[in-house]
C-alpha positions in Angstrom: -14.4 19.9 28.0 -13.7 22.4 25.1 -17.2 23.6 24.8 -19.4 22.6 22.0 -21.5 25.7 22.5 -19.1 28.6 22.6 -15.9 29.6 20.6 -12.6 28.2 22.0 -10.9 31.1 23.5 -9.6 32.1 27.0 -11.9 32.0 29.6 -10.1 34.7 31.4 -10.0 37.1 28.4 -12.6 37.6 25.7 -11.4 38.7 22.1 -14.7 40.4 21.4 -17.4 41.4 23.7 -20.6 39.4 23.4 -22.7 42.4 22.2 -20.4 43.1 19.4 -20.3 39.5 18.2 -24.2 39.4 18.3 -24.4 42.7 16.2 -22.1 41.2 13.8 -24.4 38.0 13.3 -27.5 40.1 13.2 -26.2 42.4 10.7 -27.8 42.3 6.9 -24.1 41.9 5.8 -22.5 38.2 6.5 -19.6 38.5 8.7 -17.8 36.5 6.1 -18.9 38.9 3.2 -18.3 38.3 0.1 -17.6 34.6 0.7 -21.1 33.5 0.2 -24.4 34.6 1.0 -25.4 34.6 4.6 -27.4 31.5 5.3 -30.9 31.8 7.0 -30.6 30.8 10.6 -33.8 28.9 11.3 -35.2 26.0 13.3 -36.0 24.2 9.8 -32.7 24.8 8.3 -30.9 23.5 11.5 -33.6 20.5 11.6 -32.7 19.4 8.0 -28.9 19.5 8.6 -29.1 17.4 11.8 -31.4 15.0 9.9 -28.8 14.4 7.3 -26.4 12.9 10.1 -27.2 9.2 9.8 -27.8 7.0 12.7 -25.5 6.6 15.8 -24.0 3.6 14.5 -23.2 4.6 11.3 -21.9 8.1 12.3 -19.7 6.2 14.9 -18.4 4.2 11.9 -17.7 7.1 9.9 -15.9 8.8 12.7 -13.7 5.7 13.2 -12.6 5.5 9.7 -11.5 8.9 9.9 -9.6 8.4 13.1 -7.9 5.4 11.7 -6.7 7.1 8.9 -6.6 10.9 8.4 -6.3 11.6 12.2 -3.4 9.0 12.6 -1.4 10.8 10.2 -2.3 14.2 10.5 -3.3 14.9 14.4 -5.8 17.6 13.8 -7.8 16.9 16.9 -7.3 15.7 20.6 -9.2 12.6 20.2 -10.3 11.9 23.8 -11.6 15.4 24.0 -13.5 15.0 20.6 -15.0 11.8 21.7 -16.4 13.3 24.7 -17.7 16.0 22.6 -19.2 13.5 20.3 -21.2 12.0 23.3 -22.3 15.4 24.3 -23.6 16.2 21.0 -25.6 13.0 20.8 -27.1 13.8 24.1 -28.2 17.1 23.1 -27.9 17.6 19.6 -29.7 21.1 19.3 -27.4 22.7 21.9 -24.1 22.1 19.9 -22.6 25.3 18.2 -22.1 25.8 14.5 -18.4 25.9 14.7 -18.3 22.5 16.2 -20.9 21.2 13.9 -19.1 22.3 10.8 -16.1 20.4 12.1 -18.2 17.3 12.9 -20.1 17.3 9.3 -16.5 17.6 7.7 -15.0 14.6 9.6 -18.4 12.4 8.8 -17.9 13.2 5.3 -14.2 12.2 5.3 -15.2 9.1 7.2 -18.1 8.4 4.8 -15.6 8.5 1.9 -13.2 6.0 3.7 -16.1 3.7 4.3 -17.2 3.9 0.6 -13.7 2.7 -0.1 -14.2 -0.2 2.4 -17.6 -1.1 0.8 -17.5 -0.7 -3.1 -21.1 -1.8 -3.5 -22.2 1.4 -1.4 -20.4 3.8 -3.5 -23.6 5.6 -5.1 -25.3 5.9 -1.6 -22.2 7.0 0.2 -21.2 9.4 -2.5 -24.5 11.2 -2.1 -24.4 11.2 1.6 -20.6 12.7 1.5 -21.9 15.5 -0.5 -24.9 16.3 1.8 -22.5 16.2 4.7 -19.9 18.5 3.0 -22.8 21.1 2.1 -24.0 20.9 5.7 -20.6 21.6 7.0 -20.3 24.7 4.6 -23.6 25.8 5.8 -22.5 25.7 9.6 -19.2 27.2 8.9 -20.9 30.2 7.0 -23.2 30.7 10.2 -20.1 31.5 12.2 -18.0 34.7 12.0 -15.0 32.6 10.9 -13.2 35.8 9.0 -13.9 37.7 12.2 -13.6 35.7 15.0 -12.1 32.3 14.0 -12.2 29.6 16.4 -9.9 26.5 16.8 -12.8 24.4 15.6 -13.1 26.9 12.5 -9.6 26.3 11.6 -9.5 22.5 12.2 -12.8 22.6 9.6 -10.7 24.7 7.0 -7.8 22.0 7.2 -10.2 19.2 7.0 -12.0 20.9 3.9 -8.6 21.0 2.3 -8.0 17.3 2.7 -11.4 16.5 1.5 -10.6 18.4 -1.7 -7.3 16.5 -2.1 -8.4 13.0 -1.4 -11.8 12.6 -3.4 -10.9 14.0 -6.7 -8.0 15.5 -8.8 -10.0 18.2 -10.3 -7.5 21.1 -11.6 -10.1 23.6 -10.0 -10.2 21.7 -6.7 -6.4 21.7 -6.3 -5.9 25.3 -7.6 -8.5 26.3 -4.7 -6.2 24.6 -2.1 -3.4 27.1 -1.9 -5.4 30.1 -1.2 -7.4 28.3 1.3 -4.4 27.3 3.1 -3.1 30.9 2.8 -6.4 31.9 4.5 -6.2 29.5 7.1 -2.7 30.6 7.8 -3.8 34.2 8.3 -6.8 33.2 10.3 -4.5 31.3 12.7 -2.2 34.0 12.9 -5.3 36.3 13.9 -5.8 34.1 16.9 -2.4 34.3 17.7 -1.5 30.7 17.0 2.0 31.7 15.3 3.3 33.3 18.5 4.2 31.7 21.7 3.5 35.1 23.7 -0.4 34.5 23.1 -0.2 31.1 24.9 0.0 32.8 28.1 -3.7 33.5 28.1 -4.6 29.9 28.0 -4.6 26.9 30.0 -1.5 24.3 29.3 -4.3 22.1 27.7 -5.6 24.8 25.2 -2.0 26.2 24.6 -1.0 22.8 23.5 -4.0 22.4 21.3 -3.1 25.7 19.7 0.8 24.5 19.1 -0.4 21.3 17.6 -2.9 23.0 15.1 -0.5 25.5 14.2 2.2 23.0 13.3 -0.5 21.2 11.2 -1.7 24.4 9.2 2.0 25.2 8.7 2.6 21.7 7.2 -0.5 22.0 4.9 0.6 25.5 3.7 4.1 24.4 3.0 2.7 21.4 1.1 0.4 23.6 -1.2 3.1 25.6 -2.0 5.1 22.5 -3.1 2.2 21.4 -5.2 1.2 24.8 -6.8 4.8 26.3 -7.2 3.5 29.4 -5.5 5.3 31.3 -2.7 4.7 30.1 1.0 2.3 32.6 2.8 4.2 33.1 5.9 8.0 33.9 6.8 10.3 32.0 9.2 10.5 35.4 11.0 6.8 34.8 12.1 7.1 31.2 13.2 7.8 31.7 16.7 5.5 29.1 18.5 6.6 26.5 20.9 7.0 22.8 19.6 4.2 20.7 20.3 4.9 18.2 23.3 5.9 14.7 22.4 3.3 13.1 24.3 0.3 10.6 24.0 -3.4 11.8 23.6 -4.2 10.4 27.1 -1.4 12.3 29.1 -3.2 15.7 28.7 -6.7 16.8 29.1 -8.7 20.1 29.9 -8.4 19.7 33.4 -4.3 19.3 33.4 -2.3 21.9 35.2 1.3 22.4 35.4 4.1 21.9 32.9 3.4 19.2 30.1 5.6 16.4 30.6 7.2 16.0 27.1 8.9 13.0 26.1 12.5 13.1 24.6 13.2 11.7 21.1 13.6 9.0 19.8 10.8 8.0 21.7 7.6 7.8 19.6 4.3 9.0 20.7 1.1 10.0 19.2 2.4 13.6 18.6 5.6 12.8 17.5 4.7 13.4 13.7 3.7 17.0 14.9 7.1 17.4 16.6 8.9 16.3 13.2 7.0 18.6 11.0 7.5 21.4 13.5 11.0 20.8 13.7 11.8 20.6 10.0 9.7 23.6 9.0 12.4 26.4 9.1 14.4 24.3 6.4 11.7 23.5 4.3 10.5 27.0 4.1 14.1 28.2 3.5 14.2 25.9 0.6 10.9 26.7 -1.0 12.0 30.3 -0.7 15.2 29.9 -2.4 13.9 27.8 -5.1 10.9 30.1 -5.9 12.9 33.2 -5.9 12.6 35.3 -8.8 16.3 36.2 -9.3 19.1 33.7 -10.3 20.7 33.6 -6.8 19.8 30.0 -6.2 23.0 28.0 -7.2 23.8 24.3 -7.5 26.1 24.3 -4.4 23.1 25.9 -2.3 21.0 22.9 -3.6 23.9 20.6 -2.6 23.8 22.0 1.1 20.1 21.9 1.5 20.2 18.4 0.3 22.7 17.4 2.9 20.7 19.0 5.9 17.4 17.5 4.7 18.7 14.1 4.3 20.6 14.3 7.7 17.2 15.2 9.4 15.5 12.3 7.4 18.0 9.8 8.6 17.4 11.3 12.2 13.3 10.8 11.8 14.0 7.3 10.2 15.4 6.1 13.5 12.3 7.6 15.3 9.9 5.9 13.1 11.4 2.5 13.5 9.0 2.0 16.2 5.6 1.1 15.4 2.7 3.5 16.0 0.2 3.2 18.8 -3.2 2.1 17.2 -6.5 3.7 18.2 -8.9 1.3 19.8 -11.5 0.3 17.2 -15.0 -1.1 17.2 -15.0 -4.7 18.1 -14.5 -7.3 15.4 -13.0 -4.5 13.0 -10.1 -5.5 11.4 -7.2 -3.2 12.4 -5.4 -1.3 9.9 -1.8 -2.2 9.7 -0.4 0.8 7.9 1.9 3.4 9.3 0.2 6.4 7.7 2.5 8.9 9.7 5.6 7.6 8.2 4.0 7.3 4.6 2.9 11.2 5.0 6.6 12.0 6.1 8.0 10.0 3.2 6.0 11.5 0.6 6.5 14.9 2.1 10.6 15.0 2.2 10.8 13.0 -1.3 8.7 15.9 -2.7 10.7 18.6 -1.1 13.8 17.0 -2.5 12.2 16.5 -6.0 11.6 20.3 -6.0 14.8 21.2 -4.7 16.8 19.6 -7.3 14.2 19.9 -10.3 15.8 23.0 -11.8 19.1 21.4 -12.3 18.2 17.8 -13.0 16.3 19.2 -16.1 19.5 20.8 -17.7 21.4 19.4 -20.6 24.0 16.7 -19.4 22.4 17.1 -15.8 23.7 13.4 -15.1 27.2 14.9 -15.7 27.2 18.4 -14.6 24.7 18.3 -11.8 25.0 14.5 -10.7 23.5 14.9 -7.4 20.4 16.7 -8.5 19.9 14.3 -11.5 20.2 11.0 -9.6 18.3 12.6 -6.5 15.4 13.3 -8.9 15.4 10.0 -10.3 15.7 8.4 -6.8 12.8 10.3 -5.4 10.5 9.9 -8.3 10.9 6.0 -8.2 10.5 6.3 -4.4 7.3 8.2 -4.7 5.8 5.8 -7.3 6.9 2.6 -5.2 5.0 3.9 -2.4 1.9 4.4 -4.6 2.4 1.0 -5.7 2.6 -0.4 -2.1 -0.4 1.5 -1.0 -2.3 -0.3 -3.9 -0.9 -3.6 -3.1 -2.1 -3.3 0.8 -5.6 -2.2 -0.2 -6.9 -6.0 0.0 -5.4 -6.3 3.4 -6.4 -2.8 5.0 -10.1 -2.5 4.1 -9.5 -0.6 1.0 -8.5 2.4 3.0 -4.8 2.6 1.8 -5.8 3.3 -2.0 -8.3 6.1 -0.6 -5.7 7.6 1.5 -3.2 7.5 -1.4 -5.5 10.2 -2.8 -4.1 12.8 -0.7 -0.8 12.3 -2.8 -2.1 12.3 -6.2 -0.3 15.3 -7.2 2.9 14.1 -5.9 2.5 10.9 -7.8 1.7 12.4 -10.9 4.7 14.8 -10.7 6.9 11.7 -10.1 5.6 9.7 -12.9 6.0 12.9 -15.3 9.8 13.5 -14.0 10.5 9.5 -14.7 9.1 9.8 -18.3 11.1 13.1 -18.8 14.4 11.3 -17.6 13.6 8.4 -20.1 12.7 10.5 -23.1 15.6 13.0 -22.8 18.0 12.5 -25.4 21.2 12.9 -23.2 19.8 10.6 -20.5 22.1 7.9 -19.3 18.8 5.5 -19.5 18.5 6.2 -23.2 18.4 3.4 -25.8 20.3 1.8 -27.5 23.2 0.9 -24.9 25.4 -1.9 -24.8 25.5 -2.1 -21.0 23.3 -4.8 -19.3 23.0 -2.4 -16.2 21.5 0.5 -18.1 19.1 -1.9 -19.8 18.0 -3.5 -16.3 17.8 0.2 -14.9 15.5 1.3 -17.8 13.3 -1.8 -17.5 13.0 -0.9 -13.6 11.8 2.4 -14.1 9.4 1.2 -16.9 8.0 -1.3 -14.9 7.4 1.1 -12.0 5.4 3.4 -14.5 3.3 0.5 -15.7 2.2 0.0 -12.1 1.5 3.6 -11.8 -0.3 3.5 -15.2 -2.5 0.6 -14.0 -3.3 2.1 -10.6 -4.4 5.3 -12.6 -6.6 3.5 -14.9 -8.8 2.1 -11.9 -10.0 5.5 -11.1 -9.9 7.0 -14.7 -13.6 8.4 -14.4 -13.0 10.1 -11.0 -13.2 13.4 -12.6 -12.2 14.9 -16.2 -8.9 16.1 -15.1 -7.9 12.9 -13.5 -8.9 11.0 -16.8 -6.9 13.4 -18.7 -3.9 12.7 -16.3 -4.5 9.1 -16.8 -4.5 9.3 -20.6 -1.5 11.1 -20.5 0.3 8.6 -18.4 -0.8 5.8 -20.5 0.6 7.6 -23.8 3.7 8.2 -22.4 4.1 4.6 -21.1 3.1 3.1 -24.6 5.5 5.5 -26.3 8.3 4.4 -24.2 7.6 0.5 -24.3 7.4 0.9 -28.3 10.8 2.5 -28.1 12.2 -0.1 -26.0 
């Protein structure tokens, strides 16, 4: 089993001698200076952190909530290995290492947040517990030399922390902090050689595969943060040389596996298919972001059309793959299964947001629906598709223990951008959707867009008090919808 007690590195080749690591940890300076004061390592501190973990039944419920939603869509862990690690932890809690504990605390915090969505009456208690668990995760992470000798558990923890920031609140500062955090995660991953296939020769087939998987997740999250923030991508296509993750199910590989991993051919869908897709599309999306964010004026409409053609071709390929239903993780007896394809939703939002970014520059220009018709209508189509996805997740909440609405929190910024884009198209003076018009089809099209915006507004109002930034975003959407309704 991937050790709970030592960093996840090759057993054949240590990156740093043990004595060197010991000297770093015992130094008066934190190995992660200046990122936080070095926590005091004491039995009382560790005892207090372990005491914050709820009972085994509750903790297992939180883990299952995480596995049902976040793990199903992102595939950050190897679930069978993680479940063995959890059992080993409960057998001997004091023996677990800080890197793994930080990861476990973050998973518990995410699962706690999901459980809160399932049981609204427990909101106050679960909110306090969630914050306690995240604080414990932060403390454990800072006890490790993650800036000096990052482990896979460290990298997973950082990915999970980004998701925790995204899914809980729409605080401006929280989201602004995610772009540098994913950039840091990329650099730490490169420090361990995840970006290069050459480094995998030092690892067993299982550990090499886990590294390939984690790199695909990290690259996706960095791409997504560049999309959300409009900031440059933290890596280049030239450094992206790792091997594609194997298209296999979780139980087909373990730590004792030897030999070549039997990857299945697409379009067969497996547990890891979402990572295969994300790895496959990375070079294209990275090239699109590089072109869109370029400081010069070299990005032309013809370039956007070519990128659009390539991305939609891939989307059509992936749509065929995702027609088959996903495999479900076996949950506790008596627990209602969640009948949502979270992987498909994740990819749908991702690709729609890429297209929205690709065409945004041209869709906003005067007479865009005539001069840049593909960009204009793609912008309108993708914005509508994103808000329809938001509405569907809201409608499904009653049938899926409330977690679909909670999961939609990851996409708050995507949905807000889509809403603002639709409002822009309706308000713009030269829009073909502008009133008055004598054509019934235009009236119906405008009403369809307005109805979609109303649904978006209603969903935002349900969580208006989540944060100050969320409340202001909700007020803006409400004012714009009211203005458009009065104009109609």
